[in-house]
N, C-alpha and C positions, 0 to 999 in steps of 0.2 A: 531426448526429443528436441527437435529444432523449434525455433520461434515460428517459423513458417507453418509447421504442422499444427502448432497451437492456434494460429490465426485461422487455418482452414476449418478447425472444429469449433470456433468460438461463437458462431452466430446462433444464439438461442433465444433471441428476443421476439418482439412483436413483428407485425407485417412490415414489408419494405416501405421506406419513405417514398412519398409520391412525387417529390421534386427531383430535379437534377438534369444535367445535360449529358452529352456524349463524352465519356472519359477520354476518348481519343482526340477531341477537339481542343486545339491549343488555347482557344479563348476561354475554355472551361478549366484550365489548369489551376491548381491551388496557388494563391498569391500570399507570400509571407506578410505578416502585419507586425508593426512595432508597437506592441502593447506591453507595458511594464508594471501596471498597478494591480494585476489580478492575483488570485489566490495561489497560483502556481509558483510565484516567485522564481527561484533559480531552477525550478524543475519543469517549467512550462514554456512552450512556444505557441504562436498563434498563426493560423492561416485563414484566408477567406476563400470560399468556393463561389466564384462568380455565377455559376450556373445552378447553384443549389446542391442538394444532397444527391449523390449518384443513385440512379434507379436500382442498382444492385445492392445498395446498403441496407442493412437491417438495423433499426433503431429501437432501443428500449429505454423509455424515460430520458430522452436526450443523450443517451450513450450509444454510439454506433458500435457495430461489431468490430473485432480486432483486425480482420482482413481489410475492411473499409478504412479503419484508422491508419493502417500502414500505407495505404494508397493516398489518402487525403493528406497525411502528414509527410509523405515522401520519406518514410523512415520505418525500419523494423525495430528500432530501439525505443519501444514504447511500453509503458505500464498500462495505460488506457488513454482514450481521448473522449471528449464530450463537446456538445454544441454549447456555445456561450449563451448567457441569459438574454442577450438581445436577439438571438436567433431561434431560441427554443425555450418553452417552459412546459411544466408538467401538465397544465390544464389545456393549453391550446395547441401544443405540439410545435411543429416547425412554423416560425412566424414570418419568414421572408424568403424570397428566392435566392438572395445572396446570404450565405451562411458562414458564420465565424466558428472555427473549430479550435479548441484548446488541446494541444498535444502534450501529454504528461509523460515525462521521461524517467521519473524515479519514484521509489516507494519509501515507506517508513513514516514516522511521526505519529503513530498511534493507530488504533483500530477504528476504521470508519464504520459508522452505523448504516444500516439499510435506510435508504431514503434521504441521505445527506444532500442538502441543497448547496450548490456552489456559493462560496462566499467571495466578496471582494475585499482586497487589502488596500489600506491607505498607508503609504510609506514614502519617506524622503530618501532612504538609503537602502542599499542591497541587504545590509544586515537587518535593518528594520523590517523589510519585507520577509526575510527568512524567518525571523522569530515570530512575526505576526502569523505567518502560515502555520508554524508549529503550534502557536497558541490556539488557533482555530481547530486544528486537528486534534490536539489534546482535549479541548473542550468537547469536541464531537465524540471523543472516545468515552467520555462520561456516559453519554446516552447509549453508546454501543455496549458497554458493560452492564448497564442497567437492563437493557433489552436481553443481553446474553443470560443474565441470571434468571430473568423471568422465563425465557424460552427453554433454558435447561430444566427448570422446574416442570415445564409442560411436557418434557420428554422423559421425565422421571430419572434424570441424571443423578449420579451420586451426590450426596449433600456436600462433600468436600469440594466438588467442582463449583457448585453454586456459591459456597462461601468464598471461594477464591475469587470468583467474578465480582462478588460484593466488595471484597477488599480492594480490588483493582479500581473500583469507582472512586474511592478515596484517593488512591494514588494519582489518578488522572485529573481529579480536581486540583490537587496540589501542583501537578505539572502544568496545567493550564494557567494557574495563577502565576507561577514562576515565569513561564514563557511570555505571558502578557507584560510582566514587568520588564523583561529583556527587550521585548518589542518596543515598549515605550522608551526605554533607555536609548535605543538606536533609531528612534523616529518612526516607528511603525505602529499600526493599529489594525486589528481584525474586527470585523463586524460580528454581531451575535450569531451563534450557530442556529441554523434552521434545519429541521428534519421533518419531512412529510410522514404522515401516518402510513404504515404498511401492515399488511397481514402477517401474522406469525409465520415463520418459515417451517417447512417440513424438516424432519431430521436430516435428510440428505442436503437440503438447501442450507441448513445451519452448519453442517460439516463443510460444505463448499465455502461458505463465508469464513469459517474458522481456518480452513486451509490457506485461503488467499490473504485474509487480513491478519491472521495470527501466525500460522506456521511459516508463511513467507514474509509478509510485511512487518509484523512485530519482531520476528526473530532477526530479520535484517536490520531493523531499527535498533534493536538491542546491541547488535554488533557495531553499528555506526556510533551509537552513544558511548560504547566502551572505547572505541578508537578516539572519540573526541575528548574523553576524560584524560587521555594520555597526551594528546597533541594540541589541544586548544591553547592558543597563546594568551587569551584573556583569562585572568585568574578566576573571575566570577563565573564565566562560562564553564571553565574546567571543573569547578566545584559543583555546579548545578548538574552537569552531565554525569558526574560520579554517582549522584543519587538516582538520577533518571536511568542510568545504565542498570543499576541493581533492580529497580522496579520493573523496567521493560523486559529484563531477562526473566523475571518471575512471571510476567504476563505471557512471554513466549513459551515458557515451560507449561503454563496452563493450557495454551492453545494445542500443544502437542499431546497433552494428557487427554483433552477433550477429543481430539482426533482418534487416539488409540481406543478410548472408550466407545466412541460412536461407530467405528468401523465394524465392530462385531455385531451391531444391531441392524445392519443394512445388507442388501443382497449383493452378490458378486458384481453384477452390472453397475449397481450404484457405487460400490467401492471403487470400481475402475473410473467412474465419472469423477469422484472426489480426487482420486490420484491424478487424473488428467488436469484438473483445475490447479492443484498444487504444483505439478511439474511445469505447467505453462506459466504460472505466476513467478516461479523461480527463474525460468528462462527469461522472462521480461526484465526481472531485476538484474540479472547477470548481463543483459545486453544494453541496459540503460547507462547513460553517461551523465553524471551530475555536472551541471554548468554553473560555476560561480567564479567571480574574479578571485585571483590568487590571494590578494590582501584580505578579502573577506573570509576566504577559506581558512587562512592561517589563524585568524582571530577565533573562528568557531571550532577549529580543529577538524573540520570535515575532511574525509579522505579524498585524495585526487583520483583521477580516472583509474590509474593502475591499481591503487590500493583498494578502491571500491570494488573493482572487478575481482581482485584477489579475495576479498571478504565474501562476495557473492558466489564465487566458485567454491570456496570452502563450504559455504552453507549448502549449496546444491549437492555436493558430495556427501555431506552428513545426512541431508534429507533423503537422498537416494537410499542410503543404508537403512534409515528409519522406515521407509516405505517397504523395503524388503522384509524388515522384522515385524511390521505391523500385523496384529492378529487378524485372522480371516474367519475364524469361527470359535465358538466356545467362550470361555471366560477370558477377559482381558487381564493377562498377567502383568505385573509390574516388572519391568526390566531396566537395566542400566542403558541409557541412550548414549553410547560412546562410539567414537571412531578413532583410529590410530593413524597418525601421520608423523612427519618430522616434528620433533619438539614435544611429543607426548600425546595424551588423550584429550580430546575435546568432547564435551558432553552437552546435550540439549536438556539436561536435567536442571532443576531449579537453581539459579544463581551460578551456574557453571558454564553456560554458553559463552561467557566472557573470555574463556580460555582461548577460543578460536580467534577473537579480535586482538587479544593481547599478544598472542604469538605473531599475528600478522603485523601488528604495530611495531614490534621489536625487530622484525625482519625486513623493514622497509629499506 
């Protein structure tokens, strides 16, 4: 599935925004902005819409649909976009005719909870901004896994899944504390996480979130962390990422187990809806291009463009096989989640997704 087809089907939010000019008018063309202190760090770019939100855009809680994002950001290499806090808030909606859009080009860093409010980052260096953003996302993941445990209980999910979500809360607290320390070390600081109250999701909505945040985002994050534990030049960062990689791999495996459990309890149309969400999330990750100065990238061990795309492509291929194997009816049988390629088998099972990243790391 192409990213364009994902964008075509992505508009599922509220009514179209009332502001905006003619998209064909040159005076209304998006204007790049030089903003460097926001939460996106190396993963965000900013544009201003002089004529406001296009009338064709669909906006849900300050998040435009992906088709509009691609047009406003002049790029299809997006994970999502959102209106900045000076342009939109959850209570008043769009605040001004001239709108600032944050274009986010990469995923990973933890499971985002429903209702997460954008944070601002204070940083003197690129490394400080990077670790402050990670600290914010890891702290937000604490709330995400608390919610997940409660919502799994509400859907009568197996006890093992709820216990695993509870254990993940402790992992994410530890990750947030460590990342805050690294942010401070490099001159960065993230403000406190804010999450608005939201209604409990339906089972289908829970599985959609799990597919995007867990099966796509957390699994890719586990791959990146594994890459970093091999390639980070900074000794402390390398040691930290070794532990984070193990934990995030376990969280990724939980996400896939939740998906397999849930797919047998929804209708065929709902299963296709969840599959579409996952496929599109993986396509966005594969098309995104991390942007970080070479020196900072070497210190953190983050993969360059070619390596990141290699990891994302490997994940997409493994995920495609998983979707083919996913149960459609009856009991959810436990199976080995493996795919075979050059270098052996890579598994999405607990603590073994790292094989995919390690093989890629050694073949660079």
